[in-house]
LUMTORNU-12756 format. One line per 4 residues: number of its first residue (from 1); their letters; for each residue x, z, y of N, C-alpha, C, O. Coordinates in nm, 3 decimals, padded with zeros to 5 digits. Layout:
N
NUM = a = X/Z/Y/X/Z/Y/X/Z/Y/X/Z/Y  ...
! end
This chain:
86
1 = mpsv = 05.085/23.893/08.249/05.210/23.966/08.225/05.229/23.984/08.082/05.141/24.036/08.014  05.352/23.939/08.024/05.370/23.966/07.896/05.393/24.117/07.859/05.460/24.188/07.934  05.345/24.160/07.759/05.373/24.300/07.713/05.481/24.292/07.598/05.491/24.194/07.525  05.553/24.395/07.591/05.662/24.402/07.496/05.608/24.511/07.392/05.560/24.619/07.427
5 = lqin = 05.623/24.470/07.256/05.605/24.558/07.150/05.720/24.651/07.128/05.831/24.601/07.108  05.705/24.779/07.128/05.830/24.863/07.099/05.804/24.921/06.959/05.691/24.942/06.914  05.923/24.944/06.894/05.930/25.002/06.764/05.961/25.151/06.782/06.068/25.188/06.829  05.862/25.239/06.742/05.881/25.390/06.742/05.817/25.438/06.609/05.778/25.361/06.521
9 = alsl = 05.811/25.569/06.603/05.763/25.627/06.484/05.615/25.590/06.455/05.573/25.569/06.341  05.539/25.584/06.569/05.390/25.558/06.554/05.374/25.407/06.500/05.299/25.378/06.407  05.451/25.318/06.568/05.430/25.176/06.529/05.483/25.157/06.379/05.424/25.080/06.303  05.590/25.226/06.342/05.621/25.217/06.204/05.510/25.262/06.105/05.483/25.202/06.000
13 = lgif = 05.448/25.375/06.151/05.339/25.426/06.072/05.234/25.319/06.066/05.180/25.294/05.959  05.201/25.254/06.181/05.099/25.142/06.188/05.133/25.033/06.095/05.044/24.977/06.032  05.259/24.998/06.083/05.296/24.880/05.996/05.275/24.926/05.852/05.219/24.853/05.771  05.320/25.044/05.821/05.309/25.091/05.688/05.154/25.100/05.648/05.114/25.052/05.542
17 = agll = 05.076/25.161/05.733/04.936/25.162/05.710/04.875/25.030/05.688/04.788/25.016/05.602  04.917/24.928/05.763/04.861/24.794/05.745/04.904/24.740/05.619/04.829/24.663/05.559  05.018/24.772/05.572/05.078/24.715/05.447/05.006/24.781/05.327/04.979/24.714/05.228  04.976/24.913/05.337/04.911/24.985/05.229/04.759/24.929/05.212/04.711/24.908/05.100
21 = igla = 04.698/24.910/05.317/04.568/24.852/05.332/04.566/24.708/05.265/04.476/24.678/05.186  04.670/24.618/05.299/04.687/24.495/05.245/04.704/24.501/05.090/04.638/24.431/05.013  04.801/24.596/05.051/04.822/24.605/04.908/04.699/24.647/04.825/04.677/24.594/04.716  04.622/24.739/04.875/04.490/24.781/04.823/04.401/24.661/04.812/04.332/24.647/04.711
25 = gvac = 04.399/24.573/04.911/04.312/24.470/04.916/04.347/24.369/04.813/04.255/24.317/04.749  04.476/24.335/04.791/04.525/24.246/04.703/04.505/24.300/04.556/04.469/24.225/04.465  04.529/24.426/04.539/04.492/24.480/04.406/04.336/24.481/04.369/04.301/24.474/04.251  04.255/24.488/04.464/04.105/24.483/04.443/04.074/24.337/04.410/03.998/24.312/04.317
29 = isrf = 04.128/24.238/04.483/04.107/24.101/04.464/04.154/24.057/04.321/04.086/23.983/04.251  04.269/24.106/04.284/04.322/24.074/04.164/04.248/24.127/04.043/04.233/24.062/03.940  04.203/24.253/04.066/04.127/24.333/03.961/03.982/24.274/03.939/03.942/24.252/03.825  03.902/24.251/04.050/03.767/24.232/04.046/03.728/24.084/04.073/03.643/24.031/04.002
33 = aypg = 03.788/24.017/04.175/03.744/23.885/04.202/03.822/23.767/04.126/03.770/23.660/04.095  03.946/23.802/04.105/04.026/23.676/04.031/03.965/23.640/03.900/03.954/23.520/03.873  03.924/23.734/03.811/03.878/23.678/03.682/03.752/23.590/03.695/03.736/23.493/03.621  03.660/23.628/03.795/03.538/23.540/03.811/03.583/23.401/03.873/03.534/23.294/03.835
37 = lrqr = 03.675/23.412/03.968/03.714/23.281/04.023/03.798/23.201/03.922/03.797/23.078/03.930  03.866/23.259/03.833/03.935/23.186/03.728/03.827/23.113/03.635/03.837/22.995/03.601  03.725/23.196/03.598/03.639/23.141/03.513/03.556/23.028/03.569/03.528/22.929/03.503  03.518/23.047/03.690/03.444/22.937/03.764/03.526/22.821/03.771/03.476/22.711/03.751
41 = heea = 03.657/22.836/03.800/03.750/22.713/03.816/03.767/22.644/03.691/03.788/22.523/03.691  03.761/22.711/03.585/03.775/22.651/03.449/03.658/22.576/03.417/03.665/22.463/03.368  03.536/22.642/03.447/03.403/22.563/03.426/03.398/22.444/03.508/03.348/22.341/03.461  03.448/22.448/03.633/03.446/22.338/03.720/03.525/22.217/03.679/03.488/22.101/03.698
45 = kang = 03.642/22.256/03.618/03.729/22.159/03.557/03.664/22.088/03.444/03.674/21.966/03.436  03.597/22.157/03.353/03.527/22.109/03.238/03.407/22.018/03.285/03.387/21.912/03.227  03.337/22.054/03.377/03.218/21.986/03.430/03.254/21.869/03.525/03.171/21.783/03.551  03.369/21.867/03.572/03.401/21.765/03.668/03.348/21.795/03.812/03.341/21.704/03.894
49 = tkaa = 03.313/21.918/03.842/03.288/21.959/03.970/03.393/22.026/04.048/03.504/22.030/03.995  03.377/22.083/04.170/03.468/22.141/04.241/03.456/22.284/04.257/03.346/22.338/04.273  03.570/22.352/04.251/03.567/22.496/04.271/03.715/22.534/04.344/03.814/22.461/04.340  03.710/22.643/04.401/03.835/22.695/04.470/03.929/22.724/04.359/03.892/22.773/04.252
53 = kpst = 04.058/22.690/04.388/04.168/22.735/04.292/04.191/22.885/04.316/04.213/22.929/04.429  04.185/22.959/04.213/04.211/23.100/04.227/04.362/23.139/04.267/04.383/23.247/04.322  04.464/23.052/04.240/04.587/23.078/04.294/04.593/23.064/04.440/04.668/23.136/04.506  04.517/22.970/04.495/04.504/22.956/04.641/04.450/23.071/04.705/04.500/23.113/04.810
57 = vlam = 04.344/23.131/04.646/04.264/23.241/04.711/04.367/23.365/04.705/04.389/23.439/04.801  04.424/23.376/04.585/04.540/23.492/04.593/04.640/23.480/04.679/04.680/23.579/04.741  04.693/23.360/04.693/04.805/23.333/04.791/04.755/23.368/04.933/04.829/23.432/05.008  04.637/23.331/04.969/04.590/23.361/05.108/04.578/23.509/05.122/04.623/23.559/05.225
61 = aklv = 04.517/23.593/05.022/04.508/23.735/05.028/04.640/23.787/05.044/04.654/23.869/05.134  04.745/23.755/04.973/04.879/23.797/04.987/04.943/23.770/05.125/05.015/23.853/05.180  04.916/23.653/05.178/04.954/23.627/05.313/04.889/23.721/05.406/04.963/23.771/05.491  04.783/23.749/05.405/04.706/23.835/05.489/04.768/23.973/05.475/04.804/24.036/05.574
65 = affv = 04.779/24.018/05.355/04.828/24.148/05.318/04.969/24.186/05.362/04.997/24.298/05.405  05.055/24.088/05.349/05.202/24.110/05.383/05.249/24.066/05.510/05.364/24.094/05.543  05.167/23.994/05.594/05.209/23.944/05.721/05.107/23.993/05.823/05.143/24.060/05.920  04.977/23.959/05.802/04.869/23.969/05.918/04.845/24.120/05.930/04.854/24.170/06.042
69 = lpam = 04.815/24.198/05.825/04.781/24.332/05.840/04.888/24.418/05.896/04.855/24.501/05.980  05.018/24.409/05.859/05.121/24.490/05.914/05.148/24.449/06.063/05.180/24.536/06.143  05.138/24.327/06.100/05.138/24.297/06.224/05.035/24.349/06.312/05.068/24.391/06.424  04.914/24.352/06.274/04.796/24.409/06.336/04.821/24.564/06.333/04.770/24.630/06.424
73 = glvi = 04.889/24.627/06.242/04.906/24.770/06.254/05.005/24.804/06.363/04.991/24.904/06.434  05.111/24.715/06.374/05.212/24.730/06.480/05.139/24.729/06.617/05.150/24.823/06.695  05.067/24.625/06.642/05.000/24.594/06.773/04.901/24.716/06.799/04.904/24.774/06.908  04.821/24.753/06.706/04.726/24.860/06.737/04.781/24.989/06.745/04.718/25.076/06.805
77 = anvl = 04.902/25.017/06.687/04.984/25.136/06.701/05.030/25.152/06.856/05.023/25.253/06.926  05.076/25.031/06.887/05.140/25.026/07.023/05.025/25.041/07.131/05.045/25.105/07.234  04.917/24.988/07.107/04.815/24.997/07.199/04.763/25.150/07.212/04.744/25.207/07.319  04.747/25.200/07.096/04.700/25.341/07.088/04.802/25.449/07.150/04.768/25.552/07.210
81 = sgts = 04.938/25.407/07.124/05.038/25.498/07.186/05.064/25.482/07.330/05.132/25.561/07.394  05.003/25.369/07.382/05.035/25.346/07.525/05.165/25.308/07.561/05.201/25.327/07.677  05.252/25.251/07.466/05.391/25.220/07.496/05.402/25.071/07.536/05.509/25.029/07.579  05.298/24.992/07.523/05.303/24.850/07.568/05.302/24.851/07.724/05.222/24.916/07.791
85 = ss = 05.395/24.775/07.771/05.418/24.778/07.920/05.315/24.658/07.968/05.287/24.562/07.896  05.268/24.676/08.091/05.185/24.581/08.144/05.257/24.489/08.251/05.195/24.398/08.307
! end
């Protein structure tokens, strides 16, 4: 039986909480992980080896932060509030 997600105050709070957690994650990745990734990528280009592109890693982090975590916040808030129909 499909359940329907409902938009109420608690679900909006869940979406907002997921977005805030995602933004904090992107800020941490940009601040701490990105410089190391960038340096490793530049060294790999000079040596002819392979390393992950830092822009790809940051794009994936932004995808998770702006879409996945708010959606999870919506679902979790609906489950916790008991408004999802069975």
